[in-house]
N, C-alpha and C positions, 0 to 999 in steps of 0.2 A: 093580603099581606100576612105572612106567617108571624108567629110570635118571635121566632128567632131573628127575622128581619127587623121587626120593631125594636128588639133589644139592641141590635147592631146599630141602627140609626140613632137611637137614644144615646148610646155610648159614644158614638162619633160626635154628636152634638155637645155632649159634656166636655169631651176632649178639646173641642174647638172653642169652648168658652162661652157658647151662646145656646140657650135652651128656650124654646118656645113654651109658654105656659098654656096648657089646654084651656080653651074657652076665652082666652084673653089675648087675641092676636097682637094687640098693640103693646102688651106688657112683656117684652123680652127680657130675660135675665142674662146679664153679661158679666164677665170678670174684668172688663176694661174700665179704668177710671179716667177722668178728664180734669184738666185745670184751665180755668177761664178767668178773664179780667176785662179791663176796659177795651182792649182791642176787639173783643167779641161782642161789644154792645150792638144790639140790633141783629145779631146773627142767630140763625136757627140752631139751637143746641141739641145734642143727641137725646132722644127720649129714653134710650136704654143706656144706663151707666151704673156701674157697681158702686162708685163713689166719685166725689168731685171736690176739688180744691179751688176756692174762690179768692181772687186777689182783692184785698180791701182797698188798696191804693190805686191811684191813677198814674202809675209809672214812677212817681216820686213819693217819698214818705209824707210830704206836706200836702198831697192832693188826694182826694177821694175818688174811688172808682164810681163814675156816675150811674152805672148799672148795677151797683152792689145789691140793692134790695131785690131786683128782678133775678139776679143770678143766685142769691141766697135761697130764694124760693124754689128755683129750679134744682139746686143742689139738694135741698131737703127732701125733694120729691123723688129721689133716686129709687129705682125699683130692683136693685140688686145688692149683693153684699159679697165680700170676699175676705176670708181670714178674719182678723180682728181690726181691719181697716175701718175707721169711722166713715159713715156715709157722706157726711159733709164736713169739710175742713177749711182752713183759712191760711192765707199767706200775706205777709207784710213786706213792702219794699224797704230796703235798708241803705244807708250811706253814711259817710263821715266827711263832710266838706271842710272841717277844720276851721270854721269861721268863714273866711273868704267873703266877708260882707253879708253873710246869710243872716237874715233878720231873726230866724228861729234859734240861732246859736245861743246857748245859755250864758248868762252873766254871773249868776250866783248859784249856790247850792252845795250841800254836803253830800259826799259820795264815798265809796270805799277807797278811793284814791286821794282823799283829802277834799279840800274846799275848791269849788270851781269859782274862778274870778274872771271868767270871760276869755281866758287864754286858750291856745291850741295845745292842750295837754290831755292826759288820761282822765283827769277829774271832769273836765268839761265835755270830753268825748262820751264818758259814761252818762253824764247828765243829759246830753243831747239824745242819746239812744233811749233813755228812760222816758223823756218827754215826748219823743216821736211815737213810741209805742202807746203811751198814754193817750195822746191825741188821736191816734188811729182807732183805738178802742172806744174812747168816749165820744169823739166827735163824728167819726165815720161809721164804725161798725154798729154801735148800739142803736142809733136811730134807724139805720137801714134794716137791722134785724127786727126791730119793732114793726116797721112797715111791712116787712116780708112775712111776719107772723111766725118767726122762728125764735129759738131760745136766745135771750139777750145776755145770759150769764157767760162771761169769758171762761169760767171754769168748766163749761160744758164742751169746749172746743179744743181742737189741736191747732196750734199756731206755728206755721213755718216761717222762718226768717229767710228771705230771698237775698242771697249774697252773690252779686254778679259784678263783673268789671265795668259794665256799661253805666253803673251808677258812680257817684263822686266818692272816691276813696283817696286816702293819703298813701304815699308810696315813697320808695327810695331808701328805706332803712328799716331796721327791726323796731325802732322807736315808733315809726309811722304805723307799722303793723300792730304794735301794742295799743296805739290809740284807736285803730279800727276795731280791734278785739274788745276794747273797753266800751265802744258804742254798742256792740252786740250784747255784751254783758249787761249794759244798762237796759236794753230792750227786754232781754231775758228776765232780768230782775223784776221789771214791772209786770210782765205777763205771769210770772210765777206768783207775784203778790196777789194777783186776781184769780189764782188757782188754775191757770191755763197750762196745757201740755205744750212744750216748746221743742221744736226741731229745726234743722237747717237745710236749706235748698242751695245747692251749688254743684260745681264739678270739683274734683280734687285739685286740678290745676288752678282754678280761680280762687278757691279757698286758700291754698298755700301762698298765692300771690298777695291776697288781700289781708289775710289773718296770720299766716305763718303758724308756728307751733303754739299749742295751747297748754299752759301750765296746769298742773294737777289741782291747783287752788281755784281755778276759774269755774264759774257757774255754768260754763258751756260744756264742761266735761260730762259725759254720760248721756248726752242728748242724741236723739235719733237723726239719721241722715236721709235726705231725699236727693238722689243723685240724678243729674241731668246729663245730656250729651249723646244719648242713643238715638238712632234713626229707625230702629226696628224693634219689634217685640223680642226677637232673639238677643239683640244687644242689651236691651233693658233687663232681660232675665239674667244675663251674664253679669251685669253690673251689680246685681244683688250680692255678689261675692267680693266686691271691691272693698278697699279699706274705707271705713267710715270717716267722716270729716273731723270728728273729735275723738280723743281717747275715751274708751269705755262706752262709746255709742255703738249703734248698729244700723245698717242700711235697711230701712223698712219700706222704702218706696223708690221707684226709679221711673224716670220720664223718658218717653221716646216720641219723636216728632216725624212721622212718615209723610205728613202733608201740612196743611195750614192749621190743623187742630192738634193741640198737645194731648197726648195720651199717657197714661200711667199704669205701671204694673206693681202690684203689691208683692213684697218679698216675705210677708208674714201671713 
């Protein structure tokens, strides 16, 4: 094989996003990221991944992903990198049930929206979000991270808040959207208090339906967006240019689902 052919093959491999590392046949470097959570418990996960986002919860903010420690260990062992995308990241399930007999709905507490007294208002919505993030970090993430042998400090991680219509949200008015937004603000406030980097996962449609417009005074402003909705890498790449979920933010990650496993493209 001539040097010219070798150079051509190497160039094509780089363009394809997969490069075989000489002497380590099992250590392929790829630009593809993956996100996993409880549905992938027991599944064989890709050995080659540029980065991974692991779900802390088991579908609901009140439940833990039973495979969290195993998946954290897998994510930390990624053998690729792309742009400035952290190798291992996290996401939390979100919701705002507005009470509805939910045992975890707060009864008391001071918030930026005044005092929570157990009602279905912005104050208790904020408090609910704060407490759900706190519980996910303290009760779910920290012990799993310790078991996995990865960093337990929230400040060392990027935390994505998963905002989807399949979870329980209030609806029907701008006031309902304001309460939903307050929940996300409460979650963001807790994660920021622990030094974490916060972003939001959703589609523009779902975000506008659940949250609506975000005022300039909100702590959601300026956070990064992880956009879902694509079924191919081409679509995911194009989604990097879409409008971010919040004012002042930018789209840094896009998801595409060509089969049973979620893949992700870095926009940075």
